[in-house]
C-alpha positions in Angstrom: 98.6 62.3 14.3 98.4 59.9 11.4 95.2 59.7 9.4 95.5 56.0 9.3 96.0 53.2 11.8 97.4 49.8 10.8 96.3 46.7 12.6 97.9 43.3 12.4 96.4 40.0 13.6 98.8 37.1 14.0 97.0 33.8 14.0 98.1 30.2 14.0 98.1 29.9 10.2 97.9 33.5 8.9 99.0 37.1 9.3 96.4 39.7 8.4 96.9 43.5 8.1 94.3 46.2 7.7 94.5 50.0 7.5 91.7 52.0 9.0 91.0 55.6 8.1 90.0 58.3 10.6 86.4 57.1 10.4 87.3 53.5 11.1 86.7 52.4 7.5 88.9 49.6 6.1 91.0 51.1 3.2 93.4 48.2 2.9 93.4 44.6 3.8 95.9 41.9 3.0 96.6 38.3 4.3 99.5 36.0 4.1 100.4 32.6 5.6 102.1 32.6 8.9 105.6 31.2 8.3 105.7 29.4 11.6 109.2 30.6 12.5 110.2 33.6 14.6 112.6 35.3 12.2 110.2 34.6 9.3 107.4 36.3 11.3 109.4 39.4 11.9 110.4 39.6 8.3 106.9 39.1 6.9 105.4 41.6 9.3 107.9 44.2 8.1 107.0 43.5 4.5 103.3 44.0 5.2 103.9 47.2 7.1 106.2 48.7 4.5 103.7 47.9 1.8 100.8 49.4 3.8 102.8 52.5 4.6 103.6 53.0 0.9 99.9 52.9 0.1 98.5 54.9 3.0 100.7 57.1 5.1 104.3 56.5 6.1 103.5 57.6 9.6 100.5 55.3 10.2 100.6 53.8 13.6 100.9 50.0 14.0 99.2 47.8 16.5 99.6 44.0 16.7 97.4 41.3 18.2 99.1 38.0 19.2 97.7 34.7 20.5 99.4 35.3 23.8 100.7 38.2 26.0 103.8 40.2 26.4 104.8 40.1 30.1 105.3 43.7 31.2 108.2 42.7 33.5 110.3 40.4 31.3 109.1 41.8 28.0 108.8 38.2 26.7 105.8 36.5 25.1 103.9 34.0 27.3 100.8 31.8 27.0 100.9 31.7 23.2 99.4 28.7 21.5 102.0 29.4 18.7 104.5 28.0 21.1 107.6 29.1 19.1 106.6 32.7 20.1 106.8 32.0 23.8 109.9 33.3 25.5 110.7 35.7 22.6 111.0 39.5 23.0 108.6 40.0 20.1 107.4 43.5 20.8 110.9 44.9 21.3 112.3 42.9 18.3 109.5 44.1 16.1 110.1 47.7 17.1 113.8 47.3 16.2 113.0 45.8 12.8 110.5 48.5 11.9 112.4 51.4 13.5 109.5 53.0 15.3 107.2 52.2 18.3 104.5 49.5 18.0 101.8 48.3 20.4 101.4 44.6 20.9 98.4 43.1 22.7 96.6 39.8 23.4 94.2 38.9 20.5 91.2 38.5 22.9 91.9 42.1 24.2 92.0 43.3 20.6 88.7 41.6 19.9 87.1 43.3 23.0 88.6 46.7 22.1 87.2 46.5 18.6 83.7 45.8 19.8 83.9 48.4 22.5 85.2 51.1 20.1 82.9 50.9 17.1 81.3 47.5 17.4 78.4 45.9 19.2 79.2 47.5 22.5 80.3 51.0 21.3 79.9 53.6 24.0 79.7 51.2 26.9 81.7 52.0 30.0 82.9 48.4 30.9 82.9 45.7 28.2 83.9 42.0 28.5 84.7 40.5 25.2 84.5 36.7 24.8 86.0 34.4 22.1 84.3 31.0 21.9 86.0 29.0 19.2 88.5 26.2 19.1 89.7 27.6 22.4 88.3 30.2 24.7 89.5 33.7 25.7 88.4 37.0 27.1 89.3 40.6 27.4 88.2 43.5 29.6 87.8 47.1 28.2 87.3 50.0 30.6 86.6 53.4 29.0 88.1 52.3 25.7 91.3 50.9 27.2 92.3 47.2 27.7 92.6 46.2 31.4 95.7 44.1 31.4 96.4 43.5 35.1 99.6 43.0 37.0 100.5 39.8 35.1 99.0 40.7 31.8 96.4 38.0 32.2 93.2 39.9 33.0 90.2 38.4 31.3 91.6 34.9 30.9 88.4 33.3 32.1 89.0 30.2 30.0 91.3 29.0 32.8 89.1 29.5 35.8 86.9 26.6 37.0 83.3 26.1 36.0 81.3 27.8 38.7 78.4 26.4 40.7 79.5 23.0 39.7 77.1 20.1 40.2 77.7 16.5 41.4 77.0 15.0 38.0 79.7 17.2 36.4 82.4 15.4 38.3 85.0 14.2 37.6 86.3 17.5 36.1 87.9 17.2 32.6 91.7 17.8 32.4 92.9 21.0 30.7 96.1 21.4 28.7 97.1 24.1 31.3 97.6 21.3 33.8 94.5 22.0 35.9 91.0 20.3 35.9 87.6 21.8 35.3 88.7 24.9 33.3 85.8 26.7 31.6 87.5 26.2 28.2 87.0 22.4 28.6 83.2 23.0 28.8 82.6 26.0 26.6 85.0 25.9 23.6 83.5 24.8 20.3 84.9 21.2 20.3 83.5 20.7 23.8 80.0 21.5 22.5 80.6 19.3 19.4 81.6 16.3 21.5 78.6 16.8 23.8 76.4 16.5 20.8 78.1 13.9 18.6 80.7 12.2 20.8 84.5 12.3 21.2 86.6 13.4 18.2 83.9 15.8 16.8 84.9 19.4 16.5 82.2 21.2 14.5 78.9 22.6 15.8 77.6 23.5 12.4 73.9 22.5 12.2 73.4 21.8 15.9 70.5 24.3 16.2 68.7 22.9 13.1 69.2 19.4 14.5 67.8 20.4 17.9 64.8 22.0 16.2 64.2 18.8 14.2 64.0 16.7 17.3 67.6 15.5 17.8 67.6 14.7 21.5 71.4 14.7 21.7 71.6 18.2 20.2 68.9 19.5 22.5 70.6 18.2 25.6 74.0 19.5 24.5 72.6 23.0 23.9 70.6 23.0 27.1 73.8 22.1 29.1 75.9 24.6 27.1 73.4 27.5 27.7 73.3 26.8 31.4 77.1 26.6 31.7 77.6 29.7 29.7 75.0 31.4 31.9 77.0 30.4 35.0 80.2 31.6 33.4 78.8 35.0 32.4 77.1 35.4 35.8 80.5 34.9 37.4 81.9 37.8 35.3 79.0 40.0 36.2 79.5 39.3 39.9 83.2 40.2 39.6 83.5 43.1 37.2 79.8 44.0 36.6 80.2 45.0 32.9 77.7 47.0 30.9 77.9 44.4 28.1 79.4 41.0 27.3 80.1 40.5 23.6 80.5 37.1 22.1 82.9 36.2 19.3 84.3 33.1 17.7 82.5 30.4 15.8 80.1 29.4 18.7 78.9 33.0 18.9 76.9 32.4 15.7 74.4 30.2 17.6 71.1 32.2 17.8 69.9 30.5 20.9 72.7 31.9 23.1 71.2 35.5 22.9 67.7 34.2 23.4 68.4 31.9 26.4 71.7 32.7 28.2 70.5 36.1 29.7 67.8 34.2 31.6 70.3 31.5 32.6 72.6 34.3 34.0 69.8 35.7 36.2 69.7 32.6 38.3 73.3 33.2 39.5 74.0 36.9 39.6 73.9 38.5 43.0 71.4 41.3 42.0 67.6 41.3 41.8 67.8 42.5 38.1 70.6 41.8 35.7 70.9 44.5 33.1 74.2 43.4 31.5 73.6 43.0 27.8 74.7 39.8 26.0 75.6 40.9 22.4 76.7 39.3 19.2 79.9 40.8 17.7 79.5 43.4 14.9 82.7 42.9 13.1 83.0 39.1 13.1 86.4 37.7 12.1 87.6 41.3 11.5 87.3 42.3 15.2 90.7 41.1 16.2 92.6 42.9 13.5 90.5 46.1 13.8 91.1 46.1 17.6 94.9 45.9 16.9 94.5 49.1 14.8 92.6 50.8 17.6 95.4 50.1 20.2 96.6 53.6 19.3 93.2 55.1 20.1 
């Protein structure tokens, strides 16, 4: 087996590659702009892999995280916010270009895998990884392996409705997926920013300091967010009963989530004592690309 694992994270604006050694230490890291075209992406990934192989080991495995999923039945990408990837046989084409097998996985699953392997939830049996950023995603890891599901959508909790909804939360906001009331419309970063400072705002930077200084709007926005995230996490506990829920994305940097959400969860879980840990990620923005490398175990 190779002494090195290569991980590639394909984002909306960048492509990042890392090489991990046998101990999980990063020995190489490089980032380039995403070309925004399918053929350009294949070409740039090959260049990155060829360069990394020349500097580490020509037999290093390659795992790739994408902002979507490869349908196991059609082998085509679906649900990618980089819409030009949708409908493309990316995994198969990339293998043809490179000339050897690769593993391609949803980026939220890669995040969860990273944190379950050598991150905040290392050693836990069942881990639910959460990305709370400009959008919202999730991934389920069981005994160190992503749980993909029949349709390769396991963990997509951003597109289930807000649970235990209250009368004053109607009407439900519309989601880009075509439905109303999706969790993403309540728990993504821009949703919290708008609850604080009104429509059009997208940054939550400084919200905790503002709340501590007496900003009523900030306090209300955080109170509501904590309660809704508590409900959402309780739903996950009631369905898959994970050992830990790990938060990632920009919103995960809010300290109050770890202080307050566990108590909010307890009101909704169907067990007298909720022992599921709510954890901040260990690897930050590197979790996704590290998880891609760990796809080869």
